C-alpha positions in Angstrom: 24.6 28.8 37.6 22.1 27.5 35.4 20.7 24.1 36.2 17.9 22.0 34.3 17.4 17.6 34.4 20.1 17.2 36.2 19.5 14.7 39.1 17.1 16.6 42.0 16.6 19.8 39.6 13.9 18.8 36.6 12.9 22.7 35.8 15.7 24.9 34.8 16.9 26.7 37.7 18.9 29.9 37.8 21.5 31.5 40.3 22.4 34.8 39.7 23.7 36.7 41.0 26.5 35.9 42.6 28.7 37.5 45.2 31.8 38.1 44.3 33.1 37.5 47.5 31.7 34.6 49.6 28.6 32.6 48.8 27.1 30.5 51.0 24.5 28.0 50.1 22.0 27.6 53.2 18.7 24.9 52.9 17.1 22.0 54.5 17.9 18.2 54.7 17.0 17.5 50.5 17.0 20.6 49.6 19.6 20.2 46.7 22.2 21.6 48.2 24.8 18.4 47.7 23.6 18.5 44.0 23.8 21.7 43.4 27.8 21.3 44.5 27.5 18.4 42.2 26.4 20.6 39.5 29.8 23.2 40.2 32.0 20.0 39.8 29.7 18.0 37.1 31.6 21.2 34.8 34.9 22.4 36.5 36.0 19.8 37.8 37.3 15.7 36.5 35.2 14.1 38.9 32.7 13.1 36.1 34.8 12.1 33.3 34.1 8.9 31.0 30.9 8.6 31.6 29.0 5.6 30.4 25.6 5.0 30.0 24.1 3.8 33.5 26.1 6.5 34.9 24.8 9.6 32.8 21.1 7.8 33.1 21.9 8.2 37.3 22.6 11.9 36.8 19.2 12.7 34.6 16.5 13.5 37.0 14.1 11.1 38.1 10.9 11.6 39.4 6.9 11.3 38.5 5.4 12.8 35.3 7.9 12.5 31.7 11.0 11.2 32.2 13.9 13.8 31.6 15.9 12.9 27.8 18.9 15.0 29.2 20.4 17.4 31.1 22.5 20.2 31.3 24.5 23.1 33.6 25.7 26.4 32.8 28.0 28.4 34.7 28.8 31.9 33.2 32.1 33.2 34.9 32.7 37.2 34.9 35.4 38.1 32.7 35.8 41.9 33.4 39.2 40.7 34.3 39.9 38.6 31.5 41.1 35.9 33.2 39.1 33.8 30.3 41.7 34.4 26.9 38.2 34.9 25.3 38.0 39.1 24.9 34.5 39.1 26.3 32.9 40.9 29.4 31.1 37.3 30.3 32.4 33.9 29.5 29.9 30.3 29.5 31.2 27.2 30.3 27.7 25.0 29.5 27.9 20.5 29.2 25.0 18.9 28.2 24.3 14.9 29.0 21.7 12.7 27.3 21.1 8.9 27.2 23.7 8.9 23.9 25.6 12.2 24.3 28.3 14.7 26.4 28.6 17.9 24.5 30.7 20.7 25.9 29.9 24.2 24.5 31.8 27.4 25.0 29.7 30.8 24.4 27.0 29.6 23.4 29.1 27.3 20.7 30.0 23.7 20.3 33.4 22.3 22.0 35.4 20.0 22.8 36.6 18.8 26.4 40.0 19.1 25.5 39.7 22.9 24.7 37.5 23.8 28.2 39.9 22.1 29.7 42.5 24.4 28.7 40.5 27.4 28.6 40.1 26.5 32.5 43.8 25.8 33.1 44.5 29.2 31.9 42.4 30.8 34.3 44.0 28.8 36.8 41.5 25.7 37.3 45.0 23.3 36.9 44.1 19.7 37.1 47.6 18.9 39.1 46.3 21.0 41.5 42.5 19.9 41.5 42.0 22.0 45.5 40.0 25.5 43.6 37.0 22.3 44.8 37.2 21.1 48.3 34.1 18.3 48.5 31.7 17.4 51.2 34.2 15.2 53.5 37.7 16.5 52.9 37.9 18.6 55.6 37.0 16.1 57.9 39.2 13.6 56.4 42.1 15.9 56.9 42.3 16.6 60.3 41.9 12.5 61.0 44.9 12.2 58.7 48.5 11.3 59.6 51.2 14.0 59.8 53.0 12.3 56.5 49.2 12.6 54.7 49.5 15.8 55.8 52.7 16.9 54.7 52.0 15.6 51.4 48.4 17.2 50.9 50.1 20.4 51.9 53.5 20.2 49.9 50.5 19.2 46.6 48.4 22.3 47.7 51.6 24.5 47.6 52.9 23.3 44.4 55.9 21.4 45.3 54.5 18.7 44.2 54.3 20.3 40.6 58.1 20.7 40.9 59.2 17.9 41.8 57.7 15.8 39.3 59.1 18.4 36.9 62.5 17.9 38.1 62.2 13.7 37.1 60.9 14.5 34.3 64.3 17.2 33.3 66.0 14.8 34.7 64.5 11.8 32.2 65.0 14.6 29.7 68.9 15.4 30.0 69.1 11.4 30.1 67.8 11.6 26.9 69.9 14.2 25.2 72.6 12.5 25.8 71.9 9.2 24.2 71.0 11.2 21.2 74.6 13.7 21.8 75.7 10.0 21.3 74.2 9.1 19.0 74.5 12.3 16.6 78.2 12.1 17.3 78.3 8.5 15.0 75.9 10.4 12.9 78.8 13.3 12.3 81.3 10.4 11.5 78.7 9.3 9.0 78.7 11.8 7.2 81.6 13.1 6.8 82.5 9.9 5.2 79.6 10.2 3.3 80.8 13.8 2.2 83.5 13.0 0.6 81.8 9.7 -1.0 79.8 13.2 -2.2 82.3 15.0 -3.4 83.7 12.8 -6.8 79.8 12.8 -7.0 79.2 16.9 -6.9 81.9 16.7 -9.9 79.5 13.4 -11.8 76.4 15.8 -11.4 78.3 18.9 -12.3 79.2 17.3 -15.9 75.3 15.5 -16.1 74.0 19.5 -15.8 75.6 20.6 -18.7 75.1 17.7 -20.5 71.4 18.3 -19.4 71.5 21.8 -20.0 72.4 21.3 -23.7 69.8 18.5 -23.6 67.0 21.3 -22.9 68.1 23.3 -25.2 67.4 20.9 -27.7 64.5 19.6 -26.4 63.1 22.9 -26.4 63.8 23.9 -29.8 61.9 21.1 -30.3 59.1 21.2 -28.2 58.5 24.8 -29.4 58.9 23.9 -32.8 55.9 21.1 -32.0 53.7 23.5 -30.4 53.7 26.1 -33.2 51.8 23.3 -35.4 49.5 22.5 -32.5 48.5 26.2 -31.7 47.9 25.9 -36.3 45.9 22.1 -36.0 44.4 23.8 -32.5 43.2 27.4 -34.7 41.4 24.8 -37.2 40.3 22.8 -34.8 39.1 26.2 -32.9 37.2 27.1 -36.5 35.9 24.1 -36.6 34.4 23.6 -33.4 32.9 27.5 -34.1 31.2 26.1 -37.4 29.9 23.2 -35.1 28.8 25.2 -32.8 26.7 26.9 -35.4 25.6 24.2 -36.8 25.1 22.3 -33.3 23.2 25.4 -32.5 20.8 24.8 -35.7 20.2 21.3 -34.9 19.1 22.6 -31.2 16.4 24.8 -32.9 15.4 22.3 -35.7 15.0 20.0 -32.2 12.8 21.9 -30.7 11.0 22.8 -33.5 10.9 19.4 -34.1 9.5 19.0 -30.3 7.1 21.7 -30.3 5.3 20.2 -33.0 5.8 16.7 -31.8 4.5 18.5 -29.1 1.3 20.1 -30.9 1.1 16.9 -32.8 0.4 14.6 -29.9 -3.4 15.8 -28.5 -4.3 15.4 -32.5 -3.2 11.9 -32.7 -4.2 10.7 -28.8 -7.6 12.2 -30.5 -7.3 10.7 -33.6 -6.7 7.2 -31.8 -9.6 7.9 -29.3 -12.1 8.8 -32.3 -10.4 5.0 -33.8 -11.2 3.2 -30.6 -14.6 5.1 -30.7 -15.5 3.8 -33.9 -13.9 0.4 -33.4 -16.4 0.1 -30.9 -19.3 1.5 -32.5 -19.0 -0.8 -35.7 -19.0 -3.8 -33.0 -22.0 -2.4 -31.3 -23.9 -2.0 -34.7 -23.0 -4.9 -35.8 -24.5 -6.8 -32.6 -27.6 -4.2 -33.6 -27.5 -6.0 -37.1 -27.5 -8.9 -35.4 -29.8 -8.2 -32.5 -32.4 -6.7 -35.5 -31.9 -9.9 -37.4 -32.9 -12.1 -34.7 -35.8 -9.4 -33.6 -37.2 -9.5 -37.2 -37.2 -12.8 -37.6 -38.9 -13.1 -33.6 -41.9 -10.9 -35.6 -42.3 -12.3 -38.7 -42.8 -15.9 -36.5 -44.9 -14.1 -34.3 -47.0 -13.0 -37.6 -47.5 -16.1 -38.6 -48.6 -16.6 -34.8 -51.2 -13.9 -35.1 -52.1 -15.1 -38.7 -53.1 -18.8 -36.9 -54.9 -17.1 -34.1 -56.6 -14.6 -35.8 -58.0 -17.6 -38.3 -58.9 -19.5 -35.3 -60.4 -16.9 -33.8 -62.4 -16.3 -36.8 -63.2 -20.4 -36.7 -64.4 -20.3 -32.6 -66.3 -17.5 -33.5 -68.4 -19.0 -36.5 -68.1 -22.3 -34.6 -69.7 -20.5 -31.0 -72.1 -18.9 -33.3 -73.1 -22.3 -35.0 -73.6 -23.9 -31.9 -75.6 -21.1 -30.6 -78.0 -21.6 -33.6 -78.9 -24.9 -33.3 -78.8 -24.0 -29.4 -81.6 -22.1 -30.5 -83.3 -24.3 -33.2 -82.8 -27.3 -30.5 -84.8 -24.4 -27.9 -87.2 -24.0 -30.5 -87.9 -26.9 -31.6 -88.0 -28.7 -27.7 -90.8 -25.5 -26.7 -92.3 -26.3 -30.4 -92.6 -30.2 -29.1 -93.5 -29.5 -25.7 -96.2 -27.2 -26.7 -98.0 -30.0 -29.1 -96.8 -32.7 -26.1 -98.9 -30.2 -23.2 -101.4 -29.9 -25.8 -101.8 -33.9 -26.3 -101.6 -34.4 -22.6 -104.4 -31.6 -22.3 -106.2 -33.0 -24.9 -105.8 -36.6 -23.1 -105.7 -35.4 -19.6 -109.8 -33.8 -21.1 -110.4 -37.4 -22.8 -109.6 -38.9 -19.9 -112.0 -36.8 -17.2 -114.8 -37.3 -19.6 -113.7 -41.3 -20.2 -113.2 -41.6 -16.4 -117.0 -39.9 -16.1 -118.5 -42.1 -18.5 -116.6 -45.2 -17.4 -118.0 -43.9 -13.7 -121.2 -43.6 -15.2 -121.8 -46.7 -16.9 -120.0 -48.4 -14.1 -122.7 -47.4 -12.3 -125.3 -48.3 -14.3 -124.1 -51.6 -14.8 -124.0 -52.4 -11.4 -127.5 -50.9 -11.6 -128.3 -53.6 -14.2 -126.6 -56.0 -12.0 -128.3 -55.3 -9.3 -131.8 -55.4 -11.3 -130.8 -58.7 -12.9 -129.9 -60.5 -9.0 -126.6 -60.6 -7.7 -127.5 -63.7 -6.9 -127.6 -65.1 -9.9 -123.9 -63.4 -11.0 -122.3 -64.7 -8.4 -122.2 -68.2 -6.7 -121.4 -66.9 -3.3 -121.5 -64.2 -1.3 -117.1 -64.8 -0.8 -117.1 -65.0 -4.5 -118.4 -61.5 -4.8 -116.5 -60.0 -2.4 -113.6 -61.5 -4.2 -114.5 -60.5 -7.3 -115.6 -56.6 -5.4 -111.4 -56.7 -4.0 -110.3 -57.9 -7.0 -111.8 -55.3 -9.4 -110.6 -52.1 -6.9 -107.3 -53.5 -6.6 -107.6 -53.4 -10.5 -108.9 -49.9 -10.4 -106.7 -48.8 -8.4 -103.8 -50.1 -10.0 -105.3 -48.5 -13.2 -105.7 -45.2 -10.9 -101.6 -45.1 -10.0 -100.8 -46.0 -13.4 -102.6 -42.7 -14.4 -101.4 -41.1 -11.6 -97.4 -42.2 -12.7 -97.6 -41.5 -16.0 -98.9 -37.6 -15.3 -95.6 -37.3 -12.7 -93.6 -38.7 -15.6 -95.4 -36.2 -18.1 -94.8 -33.5 -15.4 -91.2 -34.1 -14.8 -90.2 -34.2 -18.3 -91.5 -30.9 -18.7 -89.7 -29.5 -15.7 -86.6 -31.4 -16.8 -87.2 -29.2 -20.7 -88.1 -26.2 -18.9 -84.3 -26.1 -16.6 -82.8 -27.8 -19.7 -83.9 -24.5 -21.9 -83.0 -22.4 -18.7 -79.3 -23.8 -19.0 -79.0 -23.6 -22.5 -80.4 -19.9 -22.8 -77.6 -19.0 -19.6 -75.1 -20.8 -21.3 -75.3 -18.8 -24.6 -75.3 -15.7 -22.9 -72.3 -16.6 -20.7 -70.5 -17.8 -24.3 -71.0 -14.7 -26.1 -69.9 -12.8 -23.0 -66.8 -14.5 -22.4 -66.4 -14.1 -26.2 -67.0 -10.6 -26.4 -64.7 -10.1 -22.8 -61.9 -12.4 -24.4 -61.8 -10.0 -27.6 -61.5 -7.1 -25.6 -59.2 -8.3 -23.4 -57.3 -9.5 -26.1 -57.8 -5.8 -27.9 -56.0 -4.6 -24.4 -53.0 -6.9 -24.4 -52.5 -6.2 -28.0 -52.8 -2.3 -27.5 -50.5 -2.9 -24.1 -48.2 -4.8 -25.5 -47.8 -2.2 -28.6 -46.8 0.4 -26.1 -44.6 -1.6 -24.2 -42.5 -2.4 -27.0 -42.7 1.0 -28.2 -40.8 2.1 -24.7 -38.8 -0.8 -24.9 -37.4 -0.2 -28.2 -36.9 3.7 -26.7 -35.1 2.3 -23.9 -33.0 0.3 -25.9 -32.0 2.3 -28.1 -31.2 4.8 -24.9 -28.9 2.1 -23.8 -27.2 1.7 -27.0 -26.4 5.2 -26.6 -25.3 5.2 -23.3 -23.1 2.2 -24.9 -21.4 4.0 -27.1 -20.7 7.0 -24.5 -19.5 4.5 -22.3 -17.0 3.3 -24.5 -16.1 6.8 -25.8 -15.1 8.3 -22.3 -13.3 4.3 -21.1 -10.9 5.4 -24.3 -10.6 9.2 -22.8 -10.0 7.6 -19.3 -7.1 5.9 -20.5 -5.8 8.2 -21.7 -6.5 10.7 -19.0 -5.0 7.6 -16.6 -1.5 7.7 -19.4 -1.7 11.7 -18.7 -1.9 11.4 -14.8 0.9 9.0 -15.2 3.3 10.9 -17.1 2.1 14.1 -14.8 3.5 11.6 -12.2 6.2 10.5 -13.4 7.4 14.5 -14.1 6.5 15.5 -10.8 8.2 12.7 -8.8 11.3 14.0 -10.9 12.2 16.6 -9.4 11.8 15.1 -5.9 13.9 12.2 -4.5 12.7 8.8 -4.7 11.5 8.5 -1.1 9.0 11.7 -0.7 8.2 10.6 -4.4 6.7 6.8 -2.8 5.4 9.3 0.2 3.3 11.3 -1.9 1.6 7.9 -4.1 0.8 6.1 -0.8 -0.8 9.2 0.8 -3.9 10.0 -0.6 -4.1 5.9 0.0 -3.7 5.5 3.7 -6.0 9.0 4.2 -8.7 6.8 2.8 -7.5 3.5 4.6 -7.6 5.0 7.7 -10.0 7.4 7.7 -8.2 11.1 8.1 -10.1 14.4 7.7 -7.5 16.3 8.7 -4.7 15.7 5.7 -4.9 18.5 3.8 -2.6 16.9 1.0 1.1 18.7 0.2 1.8 22.6 0.6 1.9 23.1 -3.3 -1.6 21.9 -3.7 -2.9 24.3 -1.7 -2.5 27.7 -3.3 -2.3 29.6 -6.9 0.2 31.9 -7.6 0.8 34.0 -10.7 2.8 33.1 -13.6 4.7 35.9 -13.3 5.6 35.0 -9.4 6.0 31.2 -10.0 10.1 30.7 -10.6 10.3 33.3 -6.9 8.2 31.2 -4.6 9.9 28.1 -6.4 12.7 29.6 -5.3 11.7 30.2 -2.1 10.1 27.4 -1.1 12.2 24.7 -2.7 11.4 21.1 -1.0 9.0 22.5 1.1 6.1 22.3 -1.9 6.2 18.6 -0.8 5.8 19.1 2.9 2.1 17.7 4.4 -0.1 19.8 5.6 -2.4 18.4 8.6 -4.3 19.3 11.3 -2.5 17.8 14.2 0.3 16.4 14.8 -0.8 13.4 16.4 -2.8 12.8 12.8 0.9 12.7 11.5 1.8 10.1 13.9 -0.7 7.7 12.4 0.2 8.1 8.7 3.8 8.1 9.1 3.2 5.3 11.7 1.5 3.2 8.3 4.1 4.5 6.5 6.9 2.4 8.4 4.7 -0.1 8.7 4.0 -0.6 4.9 7.9 0.8 4.0 6.9 2.9 1.7 8.5 5.8 1.0 9.2 9.0 3.3 7.2 12.5 4.1 8.1 15.7 5.6 4.5 17.1 8.0 3.4 20.5 9.0 1.1 20.4 11.2 -0.8 23.4 12.1 -1.4 22.8 16.0 2.6 23.1 16.3 3.4 25.8 14.0 4.0 29.4 15.5 2.7 32.5 13.8 6.1 34.6 12.0 5.9 38.4 13.0 7.7 40.1 10.0 7.8 43.5 9.3 7.7 44.4 5.8 9.5 47.8 4.2 7.0 49.9 2.6 8.4 50.3 0.0 6.9 49.5 -4.0 10.3 47.9 -4.4 9.6 45.3 -1.9 6.1 43.0 -2.4 5.8 40.7 1.0 6.0 37.4 -1.3 2.8 35.5 0.8 0.7 38.5 -0.5 0.8 37.7 -4.2 -0.5 34.2 -3.1 -4.0 33.0 -3.3 -4.8 30.1 0.1 -7.6 29.4 2.6 -6.9 31.2 5.5 -6.9 27.9 7.6 -3.5 27.2 6.5 -1.5 31.0 7.0 0.4 29.3 9.9 2.4 26.8 7.2 2.4 29.5 4.5 4.1 31.9 7.0 6.1 29.2 8.0 7.7 29.0 4.2 7.0 32.4 2.7 6.5 34.7 6.0 10.0 36.3 5.8 10.8 36.4 2.5 10.2 40.0 0.1 10.3 40.4 -3.5 12.3 42.7 -5.2 13.3 44.3 -8.6 17.1 44.0 -8.0 19.3 42.3 -6.0 21.1 45.3 -4.8 17.9 46.6 -3.3 16.8 43.0 -1.9 20.5 43.1 -0.2 19.4 46.4 1.1 16.1 45.2 3.0 17.4 41.9 3.4 20.4 43.3 6.0 18.2 46.0 7.4 14.8 43.9 8.2 15.9 41.0 8.3 13.8 39.3 5.4 14.5 37.2 3.1 14.8 39.1 -1.1 14.1 37.2 -4.0 14.0 38.8 -7.4 11.2 37.5 -10.5 14.3 35.3 -11.9 14.7 32.9 -8.9 18.0 35.2 -7.4 18.0 35.6 -4.0 19.8 36.6 -0.1 18.8 36.6 2.8 19.7 39.0 6.2 23.5 36.9 6.2 24.1 37.8 2.8 24.1 34.2 1.8 23.5 34.6 -2.4 21.9 32.1 -4.4 20.2 31.7 -7.8 21.1 30.9 -11.2 19.7 29.9 -14.3 15.9 28.3 -13.7 15.1 26.4 -16.8 11.2 26.1 -17.2 11.4 22.3 -18.2 11.8 21.2 -14.4 9.8 23.8 -13.0 7.8 22.3 -9.8 4.9 24.3 -9.8 4.2 23.9 -13.2 4.7 20.0 -12.8 1.9 20.5 -9.6 -0.2 22.4 -11.6 -0.3 20.3 -14.4 -1.0 17.4 -12.2 -3.5 19.2 -10.3 -5.6 20.0 -13.3 -5.2 16.2 -14.8 -6.3 14.7 -11.9 -9.2 17.0 -11.5 -9.7 15.6 -15.4 -9.7 12.5 -13.9 -11.9 12.6 -11.0 -14.3 14.2 -13.3 -14.1 11.6 -16.1 -14.8 8.7 -13.2 -17.8 10.3 -12.0 -19.4 11.1 -15.2 -18.4 6.9 -15.9 -20.2 6.3 -12.3 -23.5 8.3 -13.6 -23.2 6.9 -16.9 -22.9 3.2 -15.3 -26.0 4.1 -13.3 -28.2 5.2 -15.9 -27.4 1.8 -17.6 -27.8 -0.4 -14.9 -31.4 1.3 -14.2 -32.1 0.7 -18.4 -31.4 -2.5 -17.9 -33.3 -2.9 -14.9 -36.6 -1.3 -16.6 -35.7 -3.5 -20.3 -35.9 -6.6 -17.8 -39.1 -5.3 -16.1 -40.6 -4.5 -19.7 -39.7 -7.5 -21.1 -40.7 -10.2 -18.1 -44.4 -7.7 -18.9 -44.3 -8.8 -22.9 -43.9 -12.0 -21.9 -46.4 -12.1 -19.3 -48.4 -10.5 -21.3 -47.7 -12.9 -24.3 -48.6 -16.0 -21.7 -52.1 -14.5 -21.3 -52.5 -14.0 -24.8 -52.4 -17.7 -25.7 -54.1 -18.9 -22.4 -57.2 -16.3 -23.9 -57.5 -17.6 -26.5 -57.2 -21.2 -25.4 -60.3 -20.2 -22.8 -62.4 -18.8 -25.5 
């Protein structure tokens, strides 16, 4: 007896072997003795029939840890005496229950409750005498039962109750038979009456049969003639059909040739369309360049005129500055000459003044002496008049001296002012010459820098135009590649069901959005195979080609949850942590090649490929393969895709190359790689264009700053 998940038995518990005589179950309270006998009754008696969901759940083990979803009880009978009519040494009866199931199995095969009951009845486990199992408390209740109850129980155990029930059934059958006999007598009378009527109808039937025979003879003659005509017509139709078959074959060959020609011309057509689009883009770019060159030419002509005007203004300014410098030089020389003349006059006047002052003083002294000699008293009326006159004379002389001193100081100041003005004018002239020279040099440097910047700007503009053309060509190529990718995806989607196709299309987006690094992709993307073995590999893999390989079941759960959330298709996953290595023994012969050895793949995915191709060998014919499949427990396949498994089942037939899944997958992978490479190149071109735009903007800003500085320098010069 094996028990698992039933009541207190969480893990599988097996009692083996049991004695053919008596077995006693001993244990402490709560050790599971009652649950053990309940498990036996669960399989062999009717105590647990028609269970509801709550009743089934009550029988499941309830304890700590993960909940138990199902339970089973299995009883293995020794059938060496052929008590069970199964013809085997052992008879295995199992009953399995869950929240939503209640199943029986007989000898490891699914069975019904009725079949199990019939089998137990045949072995002596009768429903009408269910005392082959005496449950707990039944013996105690028997000791306390009344005599009438004991008598009824003894009759039931002895089987007399069965005979009484059968007697009652027999009496009911006799009564039913008597009623049927009366009814049959009535029916016989009615039948005899009906037979009289049928005799008259029989004569009419004989006449009818005679006439019907004649009718059928005539119809046969007519049908024979018509058949001959139809056979002739069929012969003619067969001839016409053969002619039509020949014509259809010829047309199919012509159609195939036309399809091949169309397929060969499609790349040329796409290339011509692409070239036409590129030429249109080049024409637009050249028109834009022509307009830009016209604007540039007008700007250059305007700049030339401005430069001519600036050069004329510069020459006039230099001439004016030179004229001003000459005037200042002449003025300086004139002032210097005037200063020299004034200085000479001043010195002569000063000498003359000194001589005159000396002469005046001598004359005045002589005058005073003469006046003294003449007598001052006669000249002045009184001493007061004399003092007054002397004071007035002293004041006059002091005023004259002060006037002379003021004139001298004014002359000195004018001399100093002239000297300062001369120095200032000389310094201004020197600074003006230096500024003019620096401005000319700065303008020359700015013109050289401007020419260099314009040259760099023109070069980068040319590079940008070339990149524009390249970008336009790449956009056209990318558009064609995307169309080709869509066609490849449609072709591959046509080889699988719609749900799987939608799931594969959403897989990459989900992987990128969730940032999952453990999604390795469908199986067909993870290996390569030679053209020779492609048909047989595809025949073995089948839908498994589209199973998605992931690192763990947790990753698969995340993707499945996201697929269910967005309601986008369905996928089957192969988590590497859940796959077990498949060990297979291959025959050491030249006519049996292990298929997995002909596949090129990353060894990380070995378990996934062992799961699909691990027990498959490639054989030259089905005869050789059937021998290996039967003796080595393998699946054999031929290069044409015909396969035979270990059970002897044959599968195969014609395989068309047009609907090959691997060809469609290979085309999709190659096209996807080309699209990715084109996208990467487009991104690089876009980055280069952005960098060139920034460089050109910087150069344009620098040119504008140089132009502004040149104008400012010309104005300040």
